[in-house]
Every structure is written in structure tokens, then in C-alpha cells.
C-alpha positions, 0 to 999 in steps of 0.5 A: 509546478514541481518537476519530477525526474524521469526514470533515466534521470533517476538511474543516473543518480547514486543510490541514497545511503540510507541508515542501516541498523547493527544486527548479527549477520546470521540473524539477519540471514535467517530473518530473510528466509521465506517459506510457502506455508506461512503465506498459504496460511495467511492468504488462505485464511483471509480469502476464506473469511472474505468469501464467507462474509461475501456469501452472507452478504449475497444471501441477505441481498437476494432476500431483500434484507436491510441487514445486507447493508451492514454485511456489505460494509463488513465485506468491503472493509475486509476487501479493502485490506487486500491492499496489504496483500498487494503490497507484500506480494509486490515485494515477493516476500510472502512465498518462497516460490515466486509463482505463488507471489506473482499469482497473488499479486496479479489477482489482488492488483485486479481487486484494487483496480491497479495496473500491476506493473506500474504499481510495482515500478512505482513502489520500487522507486518509493523504497529507493527514495522514501519521501524525498519531495519531487522524487517519491511518487507515493507521497500520500500527505504532500504539504499542505495536505489537500483535505478534499482528496484526503476525505475522498480516499476514504472511499478510494475515489481520489485514487480511482478518479484522478489516477487509476482509471485514467492510467488504465484507459491510457495504457490500454490505448498504448499511451504512457502516463506521466507516472509511467515515464517517471518510474519505468524504462520505455522498454517496459511500456508494452508490458505496462500496457498489457497489464493495464488491459488485463485489469480493465478487461476483468472489471469490464467482464464483471460489469458485463456479467452483471448486465447479462444476469440483471443483478448488481451482485458481481459489481458489489462483490468485486468492482465496488468493495474497494471503494465502499470499504476502503476506510480502514486501509486508508487510515492505516496506509495514510499514517505510514509517513504523514506528518513526519520528516521529508528529504532525510536518509533515515527511515526512523525519522520519515516512517511510522510504526504503530502497535495494533491488536492481533486481528488488525495486525493479521489483516494488515500483514504486520505492516504496522512495523513499517519503519522496519519494513522500509529498513529491509523490505526483503524480510517477510511479513511474519518476521518483522516483529522479531526484527524489531526486537533485534534492533529495538535499542536503535529505534524510536518508540512506536506509536501505541495505537492508531488513535494515538498516531492520529492524535499527533498526525492531525495537529501536524497536518494543521500546522503544515497548512501554515508552515510547510517546513513543520514536521513531527520530530523523532528522537533517534541515535545517530540520525542521518542528515537531510538530503 
């Protein structure tokens, strides 16, 4: 069984020397500048759209219409895309004002049935150690990929059953999980416990309201959508690193950028520019396209579509079942050597 370093052991390591692009300092400084307007616009439109579809779904459900099944499918799909808003708020890049980033982060983490603080610590380790085996806590495609767990997460079930619910319960009882010991200092455990209690309490309150008023609507609108509507976000986030190199110090080799249409790009908060995001996580979502243009000559070609990405991912995962050393090679100038 693989052994993973504790937080204390990670902190004793020297920071990995990741590849960095050549870019004008003034341009780079401007790319990191945030403003509240763009974040309010993006988040506002998303939650208005989600509320509108939720209202239609609820009306159809209360009328007993079978069309509510299709409506809730659309609602759940939109709800599942909240993952990208969790992710961006975690980095603190959408808003210039920290308060708004934190407010959106805690609310969206609750929508995803997550412990906000454990998620934050885990993702910081993921960015410091992107896909080194036995270090990165967020490898979604470990070799060989477990096909059952892969398909379960189309409905968020693998994450919820084996990871999130056990974590919320243990942390609520004051018991640090293995992942907490890996990514966070012991001094932060009390805060992790209270953040888990917060998420768990919100969902228990939703279930209580459903029981009191004898209706499934609160559960269908808040607790279950991430499960029944998680297929699209899972396809997107699984593609970020699947089939690519491990144990390298170059995000161009272990991370994938994909061309998406404008609507998916907006829902995904432009995280299709995922190589670019990993290179400099402090660049706000709405400036990633410009960042890509600035460094385009130093980058490998992006996948032309999500479909084209999976046309290379699926064969690679099949090959990795027989040869775990296999990976999709990206041709880039000045690539960093393996760790």
C-alpha cells in the first residue's frame, strides 16, 4: 500500500521548481489584477439561471408533470457546475474583495457537500505538487483507473460515499481523517471540524424541512442535485490530468487545456484553460484566455474539444491497465525533467 507524507513532512521539502513561461512583467502584473464587477456578473448570472430553472422544475413537480424529470436534469446539470465556483473562490481570484470570495466559497462548498477548510488545504497541496504519485491528494485518474469508481462519480457517488460523508461525520465528531493529516497542520484541525459541522448541519436542516413539510422539494433542490446532475462537471474535471504524465515539474506535460464553446466556458469559469491556471493560479478566471495568448508560442496545442480530449484519454486509460508507465506525450520546448 502506498504511503503518503504528512503535512509536517511536506513542509520540510523544498518547493518544487515548476516550469514558468517568459512574460513581460508589466503584462503579468496586469493579468493578476482582480475586480468585483466581473465576479458579481458571472456569479450573479449563474445563480439567477439556476434559480429560474429550479423554479420551473419545482412548479412542474408540484403539478405532477412528468416534464419535471427533464427540468430537474437540466437543473442538476447546472447545479453540478457549481464545482467551478467552489474552485475559483477557493483561490480567492474572482473578487477583489476577500469577503465576497469567502462568502461564495462557503456557500458553494455546502452545495457540493464539502468541508470548506479541508478542501482548501487539499487543493493547495494539489497545486504545489500537481500529479506526483504518493503526494498529490487530488489525482482523479490513478493508474490503473478504477472503472467502477469512475462511473460512480458521474453521479458524485464515489466522492460522497467513500470520501465526503465519512469526512464530514468524522470531523464533526472531532476525529481528523487521513486526508486532513496529509494536507493540514494539527493546529487547524479544530477549524476543520467546525467547517465540517457547518456543512453537515445545513444538509441536515434541509432534510428536516423536507420531513416537516412532507415534501421532497428541499432535498431535490439542494442536497441531491450535485448527485443526479454531476455528469457534465465530472467529464470536465476528470479530463484535466487524465492520461498525462506523472512526476514531472512542467504543467504543460501533466495538465490539459481544452477548447470549449462560450456557454460551457462560462459555466466552467474558463477552467478549460487548465494548464494556464496551474502555471499561475493567481490569474483571475476572466483573464486566462489573454494569458494563453501571451504565452501561446511556449505552449503545446490545446485539445480542440471535449470529445477530442476523450478520444485520447480513453485509449490511454486502457493502455495503462496493462502498462502503468504509459502516458500521453506532449511535445513542448524546454520541458522539465521528471522528478
